N, CA and C of each residue as an Amber inpcrd file, in Angstrom:
protein
   450
 189.9350000 -18.8340000 248.8620000 188.5160000 -18.7180000 249.1490000
 187.9150000 -17.4730000 248.4820000 188.6440000 -16.3600000 248.6000000
 188.1440000 -15.1110000 248.0210000 188.0430000 -15.2280000 246.5000000
 189.0340000 -15.9010000 245.8970000 189.0180000 -16.0800000 244.4440000
 187.8040000 -16.9100000 244.0130000 187.4920000 -17.9520000 244.7590000
 186.3300000 -18.7940000 244.4560000 185.0430000 -17.9890000 244.5820000
 184.9480000 -17.1760000 245.6060000 183.7510000 -16.3580000 245.8200000
 183.5750000 -15.3500000 244.6830000 184.6560000 -14.6860000 244.3000000
 184.5730000 -13.7050000 243.2150000 184.2190000 -14.4110000 241.9030000
 184.7940000 -15.5970000 241.6710000 184.4680000 -16.3550000 240.4570000
 182.9910000 -16.7360000 240.4410000 182.4730000 -17.1760000 241.5850000
 181.0610000 -17.5490000 241.6690000 180.1640000 -16.3360000 241.4300000
 180.5190000 -15.2130000 242.0060000 179.7250000 -13.9900000 241.8060000
 179.7770000 -13.5360000 240.3450000 180.9460000 -13.6370000 239.7090000
 181.0560000 -13.2680000 238.2930000 180.1970000 -14.1980000 237.4430000
 180.2160000 -15.4910000 237.7560000 179.3810000 -16.4390000 237.0310000
 177.9030000 -16.1620000 237.2090000 177.5120000 -15.8230000 238.4310000
 176.1100000 -15.4830000 238.6900000 175.7000000 -14.2230000 237.9320000
 176.5750000 -13.2280000 237.9100000 176.2870000 -11.9940000 237.1760000
 176.1650000 -12.2700000 235.6790000 177.0590000 -13.1190000 235.1530000
 176.9950000 -13.4910000 233.7390000 175.6920000 -14.2240000 233.4530000
 175.3440000 -15.1740000 234.2910000 174.0940000 -15.9170000 234.1180000
 172.8780000 -15.0100000 234.2020000 172.9120000 -14.0440000 235.1220000
 171.8160000 -13.0840000 235.2440000 171.6950000 -12.2510000 233.9650000
 172.8430000 -11.8220000 233.4270000 172.8270000 -11.0600000 232.1790000
 172.2510000 -11.8700000 231.0260000 172.6290000 -13.1470000 230.9550000
 172.0830000 -14.0160000 229.9140000 170.5790000 -14.1950000 230.0760000
 170.1440000 -14.3040000 231.3270000 168.7200000 -14.4990000 231.5970000
 167.9180000 -13.2400000 231.2770000 168.4030000 -12.0850000 231.7380000
 167.6960000 -10.8220000 231.4950000 167.6100000 -10.5300000 229.9910000
 168.6840000 -10.8420000 229.2560000 168.6810000 -10.5850000 227.8150000
 167.9750000 -11.6880000 227.0260000 167.4750000 -12.6930000 227.7430000
 166.7460000 -13.8310000 227.1670000 167.6100000 -14.6850000 226.2480000
 168.9240000 -14.6540000 226.4520000 169.8220000 -15.4680000 225.6340000
 169.8630000 -16.9180000 226.1060000 169.1090000 -17.2440000 227.1560000
 169.0140000 -18.6460000 227.5750000 167.9050000 -19.3670000 226.8070000
 167.2210000 -18.6340000 225.9530000 166.1690000 -19.2200000 225.1180000
 166.7710000 -19.5830000 223.7640000 166.8930000 -20.8860000 223.4650000
 167.5100000 -21.2710000 222.1900000 166.7850000 -20.6940000 220.9750000
 165.4970000 -20.4060000 221.1110000 164.7500000 -19.8270000 219.9840000
 165.2990000 -18.4520000 219.6110000 165.8120000 -17.6920000 220.6010000
 166.3980000 -16.3740000 220.3160000 167.6620000 -16.5290000 219.4680000
 168.4960000 -17.5020000 219.8430000 169.7350000 -17.7260000 219.1010000
 169.4290000 -18.2520000 217.7080000 168.5480000 -19.2270000 217.6260000
 168.1950000 -19.7840000 216.3220000 167.5270000 -18.7330000 215.4460000
 166.7510000 -17.8350000 216.0580000 166.1480000 -16.7330000 215.3100000
 167.2060000 -15.7780000 214.7700000 168.2730000 -15.5650000 215.5340000
 169.3780000 -14.7240000 215.0730000 170.0900000 -15.3690000 213.8850000
 170.2160000 -16.6940000 213.9210000 170.9130000 -17.4050000 212.8520000
 170.0490000 -17.6130000 211.6070000 168.7500000 -17.3440000 211.7110000
 167.8230000 -17.5350000 210.5950000 167.7840000 -16.2730000 209.7310000
 168.8480000 -16.0610000 208.9770000 168.9620000 -14.8390000 208.1690000
 167.9470000 -14.7770000 207.0400000 167.5480000 -15.9210000 206.5070000
 166.6250000 -15.9430000 205.3670000 165.1630000 -15.9690000 205.7920000
 164.9040000 -16.1640000 207.0810000 163.5240000 -16.2650000 207.5530000
 163.1460000 -15.0970000 208.4420000 162.6560000 -15.4090000 209.6180000
 162.2240000 -14.3960000 210.5750000 163.3940000 -14.0290000 211.4830000
 164.3000000 -13.1910000 210.9770000 165.5410000 -12.8630000 211.6710000
 165.2760000 -12.0610000 212.9390000 165.9240000 -12.4550000 214.0350000
 165.8060000 -11.7770000 215.3270000 167.1550000 -11.1500000 215.6590000
 167.2930000  -9.8150000 215.5980000 168.5900000  -9.1690000 215.8090000
 168.9840000  -8.9930000 217.2790000 168.1920000  -9.4780000 218.2270000
 168.4610000  -9.1890000 219.6410000 169.8260000  -9.6960000 220.1030000
 170.2930000 -10.8340000 219.5900000 171.6130000 -11.3260000 219.9720000
 172.7050000 -10.3640000 219.5120000 172.5250000  -9.7470000 218.3650000
 173.4960000  -8.7600000 217.8780000 173.5690000  -7.5760000 218.8390000
 172.4260000  -7.1320000 219.3580000 172.4240000  -6.0230000 220.3120000
 173.1450000  -6.4030000 221.6000000 172.9560000  -7.6410000 222.0590000
 173.6530000  -8.1090000 223.2590000 175.1580000  -8.1130000 223.0020000
 175.5760000  -8.6340000 221.8390000 177.0080000  -8.6730000 221.5190000
 177.5910000  -7.2670000 221.4060000 176.8780000  -6.3830000 220.7190000
 177.3840000  -5.0180000 220.5530000 177.4350000  -4.2770000 221.8830000
 176.6060000  -4.6580000 222.8300000 176.6900000  -4.0720000 224.1700000
 177.8410000  -4.6520000 224.9840000 178.1630000  -5.9150000 224.7440000
 179.2210000  -6.5770000 225.5130000 180.6200000  -6.2250000 225.0120000
 180.7660000  -5.9850000 223.7350000 182.1000000  -5.7440000 223.1580000
 182.7890000  -4.5280000 223.7840000 182.1320000  -3.3720000 223.9160000
 182.8310000  -2.2310000 224.5380000 183.2070000  -2.4890000 226.0040000
 182.3680000  -3.2040000 226.7190000 182.6670000  -3.5090000 228.1320000
 183.8990000  -4.4040000 228.2140000 183.9350000  -5.4460000 227.3880000
 185.0900000  -6.3500000 227.3780000 186.3430000  -5.6190000 226.9060000
 186.2130000  -4.7790000 225.8950000 187.3650000  -4.0330000 225.3880000
 187.9230000  -3.0900000 226.4510000 187.0460000  -2.4420000 227.2010000
 187.5090000  -1.5410000 228.2710000 188.2570000  -2.3240000 229.3470000
 187.7310000  -3.4800000 229.7150000 188.4130000  -4.3040000 230.7120000
 189.7570000  -4.7970000 230.2160000 189.8150000  -5.2050000 228.9640000
 191.0730000  -5.6830000 228.3850000 192.0880000  -4.5370000 228.3220000
 191.6320000  -3.3660000 227.9100000 192.5160000  -2.1950000 227.8380000
 193.0340000  -1.8410000 229.2260000 192.1580000  -1.8460000 230.2110000
 192.5630000  -1.5070000 231.5760000 193.5660000  -2.5140000 232.1310000
 193.4860000  -3.7470000 231.6850000 194.4020000  -4.7680000 232.1970000
 195.8470000  -4.4920000 231.7760000 196.0510000  -3.7610000 230.7100000
 197.4120000  -3.4600000 230.2590000 198.1200000  -2.4850000 231.1870000
 197.3880000  -1.7920000 232.0290000 197.9780000  -0.8460000 232.9760000
 198.2220000  -1.4650000 234.3440000 197.9810000  -2.7640000 234.4770000
 198.1560000  -3.4480000 235.7530000 199.2260000  -4.5210000 235.6180000
 200.0110000  -4.7460000 236.6610000 201.0130000  -5.8100000 236.5910000
 200.4040000  -7.2140000 236.6880000 199.2470000  -7.3140000 237.3630000
 198.5860000  -8.6130000 237.5510000 197.1320000  -8.3640000 237.9340000
 196.2710000  -9.3570000 237.7470000 194.8840000  -9.2120000 238.2060000
 194.8370000  -9.1230000 239.7300000 193.7070000  -8.7220000 240.2590000
 193.5720000  -8.5770000 241.7090000 193.7280000  -9.9050000 242.4460000
 193.2660000 -10.9970000 241.8570000 193.2530000 -12.2680000 242.5640000
 194.1350000 -13.3430000 241.9240000 195.1900000 -12.9250000 241.2380000
 196.1210000 -13.8860000 240.6390000 197.4930000 -13.2290000 240.5620000
 198.4950000 -14.0230000 240.2740000 199.8580000 -13.4970000 240.2290000
 200.2420000 -12.9720000 238.8540000 199.4920000 -13.3890000 237.8160000
 199.7990000 -12.9270000 236.4640000 198.5490000 -13.0370000 235.6000000
 198.5760000 -12.3280000 234.4600000 197.5120000 -12.4580000 233.4770000
 197.7710000 -13.7040000 232.6420000 196.7270000 -14.3890000 232.2660000
 196.8360000 -15.5930000 231.4520000 196.3160000 -15.2840000 230.0530000
 197.1410000 -14.5980000 229.2820000 196.7490000 -14.2070000 227.9310000
 197.1350000 -15.2960000 226.9360000 196.4410000 -15.3460000 225.7980000
 196.7800000 -16.3600000 224.7890000 198.2230000 -16.2040000 224.3030000
 198.8580000 -17.3310000 224.0570000 200.2310000 -17.2910000 223.5540000
 200.2840000 -17.5060000 222.0440000 199.2810000 -18.1530000 221.4820000
 199.2530000 -18.3630000 220.0320000 198.8000000 -17.0790000 219.3440000
 199.4400000 -16.7610000 218.2470000 199.0880000 -15.5320000 217.5300000
 198.3730000 -15.8110000 216.2150000 198.3390000 -17.0970000 215.8050000
 197.6670000 -17.4520000 214.5490000 196.7440000 -18.6420000 214.7950000
 195.6860000 -18.7320000 214.0040000 194.8050000 -19.9010000 214.1450000
 195.5670000 -21.1920000 213.8340000 195.2530000 -22.2410000 214.5900000
 195.8220000 -23.5530000 214.3130000 194.6750000 -24.5410000 214.1210000
 195.0140000 -25.7900000 213.8410000 194.0000000 -26.8020000 213.5650000
 193.0530000 -26.9880000 214.7440000 193.5760000 -26.9830000 215.9600000
 192.7230000 -27.1660000 217.1390000 191.6930000 -26.0370000 217.2550000
 192.1200000 -24.8040000 217.0050000 191.2060000 -23.6700000 217.0910000
 190.1330000 -23.7570000 216.0070000 190.5380000 -24.0390000 214.7920000
 189.5850000 -24.1150000 213.6830000 188.6020000 -25.2650000 213.9020000
 189.1130000 -26.4490000 214.2730000 188.2330000 -27.5990000 214.5030000
 187.2780000 -27.3270000 215.6600000 187.7950000 -26.7770000 216.7420000
 186.9420000 -26.4560000 217.8850000 185.8760000 -25.4320000 217.5350000
 186.2440000 -24.4340000 216.7440000 185.2790000 -23.4140000 216.3200000
 184.1830000 -24.0100000 215.4600000 184.5680000 -24.9220000 214.5650000
 183.5650000 -25.5700000 213.7110000 182.6100000 -26.4340000 214.5270000
 183.1430000 -27.1870000 215.4770000 182.2860000 -28.0300000 216.3310000
 181.3720000 -27.1560000 217.1850000 181.9420000 -26.1180000 217.7900000
 181.1470000 -25.1950000 218.6060000 180.0380000 -24.5650000 217.7760000
 180.3970000 -24.0380000 216.5980000 179.4140000 -23.3750000 215.7410000
 178.3190000 -24.3080000 215.2600000 178.6930000 -25.5450000 214.9340000
 177.6840000 -26.5140000 214.4930000 176.7130000 -26.8200000 215.6210000
 177.2270000 -27.0530000 216.8150000 176.3500000 -27.3220000 217.9620000
 175.4680000 -26.1330000 218.2840000 176.0460000 -24.9480000 218.2380000
 175.2960000 -23.7350000 218.5400000 174.1820000 -23.5360000 217.5190000
 174.5050000 -23.7600000 216.2470000 173.5070000 -23.5730000 215.1980000
 172.4230000 -24.6360000 215.2040000 172.7670000 -25.8620000 215.5780000
 171.7780000 -26.9460000 215.6000000 170.8480000 -26.8610000 216.8010000
 171.3810000 -26.4820000 217.9430000 170.6220000 -26.5580000 219.1930000
 170.2390000 -25.1820000 219.7340000 171.0580000 -24.1670000 219.4690000
 170.7700000 -22.8320000 219.9830000 171.3710000 -22.5650000 221.3470000
 172.2470000 -23.4460000 221.8060000 172.9100000 -23.2610000 223.1010000
 174.4120000 -23.2200000 222.9300000 175.0650000 -22.4180000 223.7470000
 176.4920000 -22.5440000 223.9820000 176.6310000 -22.7360000 225.4970000
 177.8150000 -23.0240000 226.0010000 177.9190000 -23.4400000 227.4080000
 177.3090000 -22.4940000 228.4340000 177.5700000 -21.2040000 228.3460000
 177.0480000 -20.2710000 229.3460000 175.5240000 -20.2610000 229.4310000
 174.8420000 -19.9950000 228.3270000 173.3850000 -20.0170000 228.3610000
 172.8070000 -21.3780000 228.7320000 173.4700000 -22.4540000 228.3220000
 172.9730000 -23.7880000 228.6680000 172.9940000 -23.9810000 230.1860000
 174.0940000 -23.5940000 230.8230000 174.1680000 -23.7380000 232.2770000
 173.1600000 -22.8300000 232.9800000 173.0290000 -21.6000000 232.4790000
 172.0700000 -20.6740000 233.0910000 170.6380000 -21.1780000 232.9250000
 170.3420000 -21.8210000 231.8080000 168.9710000 -22.2730000 231.5750000
 168.6440000 -23.5810000 232.2900000 169.6330000 -24.2070000 232.9260000
 169.3350000 -25.3850000 233.7460000 168.3160000 -25.0540000 234.8340000
 168.3030000 -23.7950000 235.2480000 167.3680000 -23.3770000 236.3010000
 165.9140000 -23.5060000 235.8630000 165.6770000 -23.5780000 234.5540000
 164.3050000 -23.7100000 234.0610000 163.8040000 -25.1490000 234.1280000
 164.7380000 -26.1040000 234.2360000 164.3690000 -27.5000000 234.4080000
 163.8660000 -28.2120000 233.1650000 164.1730000 -27.7070000 231.9780000
 163.7390000 -28.3780000 230.7570000 164.5910000 -29.6150000 230.5000000
 163.9330000 -30.7120000 230.1340000 164.6180000 -31.9750000 229.8760000
 165.6610000 -31.8320000 228.7730000 165.3370000 -31.0980000 227.7170000
 166.2500000 -30.9290000 226.5940000 167.5450000 -30.2520000 227.0250000
 167.4110000 -29.2630000 227.9090000 168.5960000 -28.5580000 228.3990000
 169.4800000 -29.4940000 229.2060000 168.8670000 -30.3010000 230.0420000
 169.6340000 -31.2660000 230.8510000 170.3740000 -32.2460000 229.9500000
 169.7270000 -32.7010000 228.8940000 170.3750000 -33.6220000 227.9460000
 171.5410000 -32.9240000 227.2510000 171.3250000 -31.6760000 226.8320000
 172.3970000 -30.9350000 226.1690000 173.5880000 -30.7480000 227.1000000
 173.3330000 -30.3340000 228.3370000 174.4370000 -30.1060000 229.2850000
 175.1690000 -31.4110000 229.5770000 174.4340000 -32.5110000 229.7210000
 175.0860000 -33.8110000 229.9430000 175.9730000 -34.1650000 228.7480000
 175.4720000 -33.9730000 227.5400000 176.2590000 -34.2600000 226.3380000
 177.4730000 -33.3420000 226.2550000 177.2920000 -32.0840000 226.6230000
 178.3950000 -31.1270000 226.6130000 179.4840000 -31.5620000 227.5920000
 179.0900000 -31.9900000 228.7820000 180.0630000 -32.4380000 229.7770000
 180.7840000 -33.7020000 229.3230000 180.0690000 -34.6190000 228.6830000
 180.7090000 -35.8260000 228.1390000 181.7140000 -35.4320000 227.0540000
 181.3400000 -34.4820000 226.2060000 182.2590000 -34.0040000 225.1740000
 183.4950000 -33.3540000 225.7650000 183.3260000 -32.5640000 226.8180000
 184.4690000 -31.9260000 227.4830000 185.3860000 -32.9760000 228.1100000
 184.7960000 -33.9590000 228.7500000 185.5660000 -35.0370000 229.3510000
 186.3080000 -35.8210000 228.2640000 185.6180000 -36.1180000 227.1680000
 186.2550000 -36.8270000 226.0630000 187.4260000 -36.0520000 225.4940000
 187.2650000 -34.7490000 225.3580000 188.3620000 -33.9070000 224.8690000
 189.5370000 -33.9480000 225.8340000 189.2520000 -33.8400000 227.1160000
 190.3110000 -33.8490000 228.1290000 191.0720000 -35.1680000 228.1230000
 190.3400000 -36.2710000 228.0990000 190.9750000 -37.5910000 228.0920000
 191.7570000 -37.7880000 226.7870000 191.1550000 -37.4390000 225.6750000
 191.8220000 -37.5860000 224.3820000 193.0920000 -36.7560000 224.2950000
 193.0470000 -35.5310000 224.7860000 194.2250000 -34.6670000 224.7610000
 195.3520000 -35.2640000 225.6010000 194.9970000 -35.7980000 226.7840000
 196.0210000 -36.4270000 227.6340000 196.6060000 -37.6710000 226.9740000
 195.7620000 -38.4660000 226.3360000 196.2600000 -39.6700000 225.6540000
 197.2060000 -39.3130000 224.5130000 196.8280000 -38.3220000 223.7280000
 197.6690000 -37.9020000 222.6050000 198.9860000 -37.3290000 223.1240000
 198.9220000 -36.5210000 224.1840000 200.1480000 -35.9500000 224.7540000
 201.0420000 -37.0510000 225.3140000 200.4530000 -38.0690000 225.9300000
 201.2310000 -39.1880000 226.4710000 201.9210000 -39.9730000 225.3830000
 201.2470000 -40.1930000 224.2810000 201.8570000 -40.9180000 223.1550000
 202.9770000 -40.1090000 222.5190000 202.8140000 -38.7950000 222.4950000
 203.8470000 -37.9480000 221.8940000 205.1240000 -37.9600000 222.7370000
 204.9930000 -38.1800000 224.0450000 206.1620000 -38.1940000 224.9340000
 206.8700000 -39.5440000 224.9650000 206.1980000 -40.6150000 224.5140000
 206.8050000 -41.9390000 224.5530000 207.9350000 -42.0180000 223.5320000
 209.0990000 -42.5570000 223.9540000 210.1970000 -42.6870000 222.9950000
 209.9120000 -43.8150000 221.9990000 210.4700000 -43.6840000 220.8200000
 210.3160000 -44.7210000 219.8000000 211.0330000 -45.9810000 220.2610000
 210.4300000 -47.1530000 220.0110000 211.0110000 -48.4180000 220.4700000
 212.0860000 -48.9220000 219.5340000 212.1550000 -48.4210000 218.3370000
 213.1690000 -48.8520000 217.3960000 212.7710000 -50.0950000 216.6130000
 211.5730000 -50.6220000 216.8600000 211.0970000 -51.7910000 216.1230000
 210.4560000 -51.3570000 214.8160000 210.5560000 -52.2110000 213.8240000
 209.9220000 -51.9190000 212.5320000 208.7790000 -52.8280000 212.2620000
């Protein structure tokens, strides 16, 4: 219960930060990506403000045996980019560049009630579900033994 409450509070704080910094407005993101036109550097300032905070938290985690609300840290095990990472990054970047939303700001901007945001979030959830189902299907096929038929 405590873990769920802390997760909800962290999500609310993240959403509040996105809202205060106006990163829930797709025009801000698209303006940042418009290098040849009317470039808006505000997203860069948000990122440059977030990087030291995240780095401090990551550094501090190395001095702890485990997080406060879990038995171990769940750090990445892959050390090099693979096809899944590259493909996912390309899909994420294309969606972000076309629409101006990524998952966090999209969820936070649901509070504004815009039809476009609701459509984007619905499509995002369908994509996540499709990825989950597809990954399970592929993993299931990989575990099936060969039948020996030609």
